[in-house]
C-alpha positions as CSV (number, residue, x, y, z in Angstrom):
1,X,-0.1,-0.1,-0.1
2,X,1.6,3.1,-1.2
3,X,2.3,6.1,1.9
4,X,-0.1,8.2,-0.2
5,X,-2.8,5.8,0.6
6,X,-2.0,5.6,4.4
7,X,-1.9,8.9,4.4
8,X,-5.5,9.4,2.8
9,X,-6.9,6.8,4.9
10,X,-5.7,8.9,8.1
11,X,-7.2,12.2,6.8
12,X,-10.1,10.2,6.4
13,X,-10.2,9.6,9.9
14,X,-10.1,13.3,10.6
15,X,-12.8,13.8,8.6
16,X,-15.1,10.5,10.3
17,X,-14.9,12.7,13.7
18,X,-15.0,16.3,12.1
19,X,-18.5,18.0,11.7
20,X,-18.2,18.4,8.2
21,X,-20.9,16.0,6.9
22,X,-20.8,16.8,3.3
23,X,-16.9,16.4,3.0
24,X,-17.2,13.5,4.8
25,X,-19.8,11.7,2.9
26,X,-18.0,12.7,-0.5
27,X,-14.4,11.4,0.6
28,X,-16.1,8.0,2.0
29,X,-18.0,7.6,-1.3
30,X,-14.1,8.0,-3.3
31,X,-12.7,5.8,-0.3
32,X,-14.8,3.0,-1.2
33,X,-13.8,3.1,-4.9
34,X,-10.6,3.2,-4.0
35,X,-11.0,0.1,-1.6
36,X,-12.9,-1.5,-4.7
37,X,-9.8,-1.0,-6.9
38,X,-7.4,-2.0,-4.3
39,X,-9.3,-5.3,-4.2
40,X,-9.1,-5.4,-8.1
41,X,-5.3,-4.9,-7.8
42,X,-4.9,-8.1,-5.0
43,X,-7.0,-9.9,-7.3
44,X,-5.0,-9.2,-10.3
45,X,-1.7,-9.9,-8.3
46,X,-3.3,-13.4,-7.2
47,X,-3.9,-14.4,-11.0
48,X,-0.2,-13.2,-12.0
49,X,1.2,-15.2,-9.3
50,X,-0.7,-18.2,-10.8
51,X,0.5,-17.6,-14.1
52,X,4.2,-16.9,-13.0
53,X,4.3,-20.1,-11.4
54,X,2.7,-22.1,-14.7
55,X,5.2,-20.1,-16.6
56,X,8.2,-21.4,-14.2
57,X,6.4,-25.0,-14.7
58,X,6.4,-24.7,-18.8
59,X,10.2,-23.4,-18.9
60,X,10.9,-26.6,-16.6
61,X,9.2,-28.8,-19.3
62,X,10.7,-26.7,-22.2
63,X,14.4,-27.1,-20.5
64,X,13.5,-31.1,-20.1
65,X,12.0,-31.3,-23.7
66,X,14.9,-29.2,-25.2
67,X,17.4,-32.1,-23.3
68,X,15.4,-35.2,-24.8
69,X,15.9,-33.3,-28.1
70,X,19.8,-32.7,-27.6
71,X,19.9,-36.3,-26.6
72,X,17.9,-37.6,-29.9
73,X,20.2,-35.4,-31.8
74,X,23.3,-37.2,-30.1
75,X,21.6,-40.5,-31.1
76,X,21.2,-39.4,-34.8
77,X,24.4,-38.7,-35.3
78,X,25.1,-42.0,-33.7
79,X,23.0,-43.9,-36.0
80,X,24.1,-41.7,-39.1
81,X,27.2,-43.0,-38.4
82,X,25.8,-46.8,-38.1
83,X,24.1,-45.7,-41.7
84,X,27.3,-44.7,-43.4
85,X,29.1,-48.2,-41.7
86,X,25.9,-50.1,-43.2
87,X,26.1,-48.2,-46.4
88,X,29.6,-49.1,-46.7
89,X,29.2,-52.9,-45.8
90,X,25.8,-52.7,-48.8
91,X,28.7,-51.4,-51.2
92,X,30.9,-54.4,-50.3
93,X,28.1,-56.7,-50.4
94,X,27.2,-55.4,-53.8
95,X,30.7,-55.6,-55.1
96,X,30.9,-59.2,-53.7
97,X,27.4,-60.1,-55.2
98,X,28.6,-58.6,-58.4
99,X,31.9,-60.8,-58.2
100,X,29.9,-63.8,-57.0
101,X,27.4,-63.4,-60.2
102,X,29.9,-63.4,-62.5
103,X,31.6,-66.9,-60.8
104,X,28.5,-68.2,-60.9
105,X,27.9,-67.5,-64.5
106,X,31.1,-69.0,-65.3
107,X,30.7,-71.9,-62.9
108,X,27.4,-72.7,-65.1
109,X,29.1,-72.3,-68.3
110,X,31.8,-75.0,-67.4
111,X,29.2,-77.2,-65.8
112,X,27.0,-76.9,-69.1
113,X,30.2,-77.1,-71.0
114,X,31.0,-80.7,-69.2
115,X,27.6,-81.9,-69.5
116,X,27.4,-81.4,-73.1
117,X,31.0,-83.1,-73.7
118,X,29.8,-86.1,-71.2
119,X,26.6,-86.3,-73.8
120,X,28.7,-86.4,-76.9
121,X,31.2,-88.2,-76.0
122,X,29.1,-91.0,-74.4
123,X,32.2,-91.4,-71.5
124,X,32.2,-94.8,-70.3
125,X,31.1,-96.1,-66.8
126,X,33.6,-97.9,-64.4
127,X,32.5,-101.3,-65.4
128,X,32.9,-100.8,-68.8
129,X,36.8,-99.5,-68.2
130,X,37.5,-102.4,-66.3
131,X,36.2,-104.8,-69.3
132,X,38.1,-102.8,-72.0
133,X,41.2,-102.5,-70.1
134,X,44.7,-103.8,-71.7
135,X,46.2,-105.6,-68.6
136,X,46.0,-104.9,-64.7
137,X,48.1,-101.8,-65.0
138,X,45.9,-100.5,-67.9
139,X,42.9,-101.0,-65.9
140,X,44.2,-98.9,-62.9
141,X,44.9,-96.1,-64.9
142,X,41.8,-96.1,-66.4
143,X,39.8,-96.3,-63.4
144,X,42.0,-93.3,-61.6
145,X,41.5,-91.0,-64.7
146,X,37.8,-92.1,-64.2
147,X,37.7,-91.1,-60.9
148,X,39.2,-87.4,-61.3
149,X,37.0,-87.1,-64.0
150,X,34.1,-87.4,-61.5
151,X,35.9,-85.3,-58.8
152,X,36.3,-82.6,-61.4
153,X,32.0,-82.9,-61.9
154,X,31.3,-83.3,-58.4
155,X,33.8,-79.7,-57.6
156,X,31.9,-77.8,-60.4
157,X,28.6,-79.1,-59.5
158,X,29.7,-78.3,-55.6
159,X,30.9,-74.6,-56.7
160,X,28.0,-73.9,-58.5
161,X,25.9,-74.8,-55.6
162,X,27.9,-72.8,-53.0
163,X,27.9,-69.8,-55.0
164,X,24.1,-70.2,-55.9
165,X,23.6,-70.1,-51.4
166,X,26.4,-67.2,-51.2
167,X,24.5,-65.5,-53.6
168,X,21.3,-65.6,-51.8
169,X,22.5,-65.0,-48.5
170,X,24.3,-61.7,-50.0
171,X,20.9,-60.7,-51.4
172,X,19.2,-61.6,-48.2
173,X,21.7,-59.1,-46.0
174,X,21.6,-56.6,-48.1
175,X,17.9,-56.8,-48.0
176,X,17.9,-56.7,-44.0
177,X,20.3,-54.0,-43.8
178,X,17.7,-51.6,-46.6
179,X,15.2,-52.5,-44.1
180,X,17.1,-51.7,-40.7
181,X,18.4,-48.4,-42.3
182,X,14.5,-47.8,-43.3
183,X,13.3,-48.3,-40.0
184,X,15.8,-46.4,-37.6
185,X,15.1,-43.3,-40.2
186,X,11.5,-43.7,-39.6
187,X,11.8,-44.2,-36.0
188,X,14.3,-40.8,-35.4
189,X,11.9,-38.8,-37.5
190,X,8.8,-39.8,-35.8
191,X,10.3,-39.1,-32.3
192,X,12.0,-35.9,-33.1
193,X,8.6,-34.7,-35.1
194,X,6.9,-35.4,-31.4
195,X,9.1,-33.7,-29.4
196,X,9.7,-30.6,-31.7
197,X,5.7,-30.4,-31.5
198,X,5.4,-30.9,-28.1
199,X,8.3,-28.3,-27.8
200,X,6.0,-26.0,-30.0
201,X,3.1,-26.2,-27.9
202,X,4.7,-26.0,-24.6
203,X,6.5,-22.6,-26.0
204,X,3.2,-21.3,-27.5
205,X,1.2,-22.0,-24.1
206,X,4.4,-19.8,-22.1
207,X,4.4,-17.2,-24.8
208,X,0.4,-17.1,-23.9
209,X,0.7,-16.6,-20.4
210,X,3.5,-14.4,-20.5
211,X,1.4,-11.9,-22.6
212,X,-1.6,-12.3,-20.0
213,X,0.9,-11.5,-17.5
214,X,1.9,-8.4,-19.4
215,X,-1.8,-7.7,-19.8
216,X,-2.1,-8.0,-16.1
217,X,0.4,-5.6,-15.5
218,X,-0.9,-3.1,-17.3
219,X,-4.4,-3.5,-15.6
220,X,-2.7,-3.0,-12.0
221,X,-0.8,0.0,-13.8
222,X,-4.3,1.6,-14.8
223,X,-5.9,0.8,-11.3
224,X,-3.3,2.2,-9.6
225,X,-3.4,5.6,-11.7
226,X,-7.1,5.3,-10.8
227,X,-6.3,5.1,-7.3
228,X,-3.8,8.1,-7.8
229,X,-6.5,9.9,-9.2
230,X,-9.1,9.1,-6.4
231,X,-6.6,10.1,-3.9
232,X,-5.9,13.2,-5.3
233,X,-9.7,14.2,-5.2
234,X,-10.1,12.9,-1.6
235,X,-6.9,15.0,-0.8
236,X,-9.1,18.0,-2.3
237,X,-11.8,17.5,-0.4
238,X,-9.9,17.3,3.0
239,X,-7.8,20.4,1.9
240,X,-11.3,22.6,1.2
241,X,-12.8,20.9,4.6
242,X,-9.4,22.4,6.2
243,X,-9.8,25.6,4.9
244,X,-13.4,25.9,5.7
245,X,-12.8,24.7,9.1
246,X,-10.3,27.5,9.6
247,X,-12.0,30.2,8.2
248,X,-14.9,29.3,10.6
249,X,-12.9,29.8,13.6
250,X,-13.6,26.4,14.8
251,X,-10.5,24.7,15.4
252,X,-11.3,23.6,19.0
253,X,-8.8,23.4,22.5
254,X,-9.0,21.0,25.1
255,X,-12.7,20.1,25.2
256,X,-14.8,18.8,28.2
257,X,-14.5,14.7,28.7
258,X,-18.2,14.8,28.0
259,X,-20.2,11.6,29.9
260,X,-18.3,8.4,30.6
261,X,-19.4,5.4,28.1
262,X,-19.1,2.2,29.8
263,X,-17.7,-1.0,28.3
264,X,-17.6,-4.5,29.1
265,X,-15.3,-6.5,31.6
266,X,-15.0,-3.3,33.9
267,X,-13.6,-1.1,31.1
268,X,-14.9,2.3,30.0
269,X,-14.6,4.1,26.6
270,X,-11.1,6.3,26.4
271,X,-13.2,8.8,24.5
272,X,-16.8,8.9,23.4
273,X,-16.5,8.3,19.4
274,X,-17.0,6.1,16.3
275,X,-14.6,3.3,15.2
276,X,-13.2,4.6,12.0
277,X,-10.5,1.9,11.7
278,X,-10.7,-1.6,13.3
279,X,-8.5,-4.0,14.8
280,X,-6.6,-6.4,12.2
281,X,-4.7,-6.2,9.1
282,X,-4.9,-3.3,6.9
283,X,-2.8,-2.4,4.5
284,X,-0.4,-5.7,4.6
285,X,0.3,-5.1,8.2
286,X,-1.4,-5.7,11.6
287,X,-3.4,-2.6,13.0
288,X,-2.9,-3.3,16.5
289,X,-6.0,-1.3,17.8
290,X,-8.6,0.6,16.9
291,X,-8.6,4.0,15.6
292,X,-12.0,5.9,17.6
293,X,-12.9,8.9,16.0
294,X,-12.7,12.2,18.5
295,X,-12.0,16.0,18.1
296,X,-8.9,17.5,18.6
297,X,-8.2,18.4,22.3
298,X,-11.0,15.9,23.5
299,X,-9.9,14.6,27.1
300,X,-8.7,11.0,27.2
301,X,-9.9,9.1,30.2
302,X,-8.1,5.8,31.8
303,X,-10.2,2.9,30.6
304,X,-9.4,1.1,33.8
305,X,-7.7,1.7,36.8
306,X,-4.1,1.1,37.1
307,X,-0.4,2.7,37.2
308,X,1.5,4.4,34.2
309,X,3.9,2.3,32.9
310,X,4.6,4.6,29.9
311,X,4.2,8.2,28.7
312,X,6.7,9.6,26.2
313,X,6.8,10.3,22.8
314,X,7.1,6.9,21.1
315,X,8.1,6.2,17.4
316,X,5.1,6.4,15.2
317,X,2.9,6.4,18.0
318,X,3.6,9.9,19.0
319,X,2.5,10.8,22.6
320,X,2.3,7.0,24.0
321,X,0.7,6.3,27.1
322,X,0.5,3.0,28.7
323,X,-1.2,1.8,31.8
324,X,-0.7,-1.3,33.6
325,X,-3.7,-3.0,35.3
326,X,-2.2,-6.0,36.9
327,X,-2.4,-9.4,35.7
328,X,-0.2,-8.9,32.4
329,X,-3.4,-6.7,31.0
330,X,-2.7,-3.1,29.4
331,X,-4.1,-0.3,27.7
332,X,-2.2,2.2,25.6
333,X,-3.4,5.6,24.1
334,X,-1.4,6.7,21.0
335,X,-1.2,10.3,18.7
336,X,-2.2,12.5,21.9
337,X,-1.7,16.3,21.6
338,X,-0.2,16.4,25.0
339,X,-0.1,14.6,28.3
340,X,-2.0,15.4,31.5
341,X,-0.1,13.0,33.5
342,X,3.0,11.0,33.0
343,X,3.7,9.0,36.1
344,X,2.1,7.3,39.3
345,X,-1.7,5.5,40.0
346,X,-4.5,6.6,37.7
347,X,-8.2,5.9,38.7
348,X,-10.5,4.4,36.1
349,X,-12.0,7.7,34.2
350,X,-8.6,9.8,35.4
351,X,-8.0,12.5,32.2
352,X,-4.3,11.3,31.1
353,X,-3.9,13.2,28.1
354,X,-5.8,14.9,25.3
355,X,-6.6,13.9,21.6
356,X,-4.6,15.0,18.7
357,X,-1.9,13.8,15.9
358,X,1.4,13.3,16.9
359,X,3.7,10.8,15.5
360,X,2.8,8.9,12.0
361,X,-0.9,10.6,11.9
362,X,-2.7,12.6,9.4
363,X,-5.7,13.5,11.3
364,X,-6.8,13.5,14.9
365,X,-8.1,10.7,16.5
366,X,-7.4,8.4,19.7
367,X,-5.4,5.0,18.7
368,X,-6.2,3.0,21.7
369,X,-4.7,-0.6,22.2
370,X,-5.5,-3.6,24.5
371,X,-2.4,-5.8,25.6
372,X,-2.3,-9.0,27.3
373,X,1.7,-9.7,28.4
374,X,2.7,-7.1,25.8
375,X,0.7,-9.0,22.9
376,X,-2.2,-6.7,20.9
377,X,-5.4,-8.1,21.2
378,X,-8.7,-6.7,19.8
379,X,-9.8,-3.8,22.1
380,X,-13.6,-4.5,21.1
381,X,-13.5,-7.4,23.7
382,X,-13.3,-4.6,26.0
383,X,-15.5,-1.9,25.0
């Protein structure tokens, strides 16, 4: 809460217990507008606080996604290296496949030539060779020759069969490698697309909330400007009322105490007047007493019998008196224009000072406190 607003509210207190009815009514209407705009400002600030937390959470999520994307990019680099290695193997496999096919075709040609030769030459079988041999040695030579031919034919057939199988295995290897490459590329592209889309959504949400926060800041600035304008009007009314009072010569000195107004729990009211500011939170801080409307110079009575524990200027309280009533109970009276008594015992109803506006105060009134063991409690429980 601004010091100007505290000044304004204190000045309104002066009007509350002055005789200027018209000025008071107008100022109170304006003050109601100020209070309403203060409520709006607090609501806007609360909303801003929530949005600020949400923005912080979104920023954390975005940072996490950026980390995941960074890890994904590292994986992409690794996969690219694997793809390059796979492509190199594919290139080698294709070259090997080309060689295998060439060898396969050559072997097929040799096998075809051999089959044709066997068909044309009508080569004898083993029994024929033995029967037509010219002696034992010739038979042995013929038989060994026949075996060599059969071995050669078996080798050709086996080579063709092996080349055919190796060619098939190489083709399968190439196709499998191609499928792995395609799958990895699709997986990486899909994952990165999902992460980037999510990052885009979060970034857009953060920007939207930041824009809302900016709008809230503008609303708060506008409301504070409205309050400043209302405060100026209130100050103008206060000034006009003060000039009217000064011109009429109605500024009083010390006044009669007036009739005693009973309270509760054995207390009496220190002055007769209305409560213009209650006990409790006010402008973001604790108001530890009640402000009672009274004209400057009104005598202040001791609310209960006791002994004066303090009677001296005290910080923002101005001229401040505290009376110890025993049992940890005490009462205090602030902003007095002057003291009537500063030490010793007092009876209930004795005049201890006069209403004024000393200390942090912008209008004549009595600030009255009740304390138990030094801690402030609501005086309305005793008045």
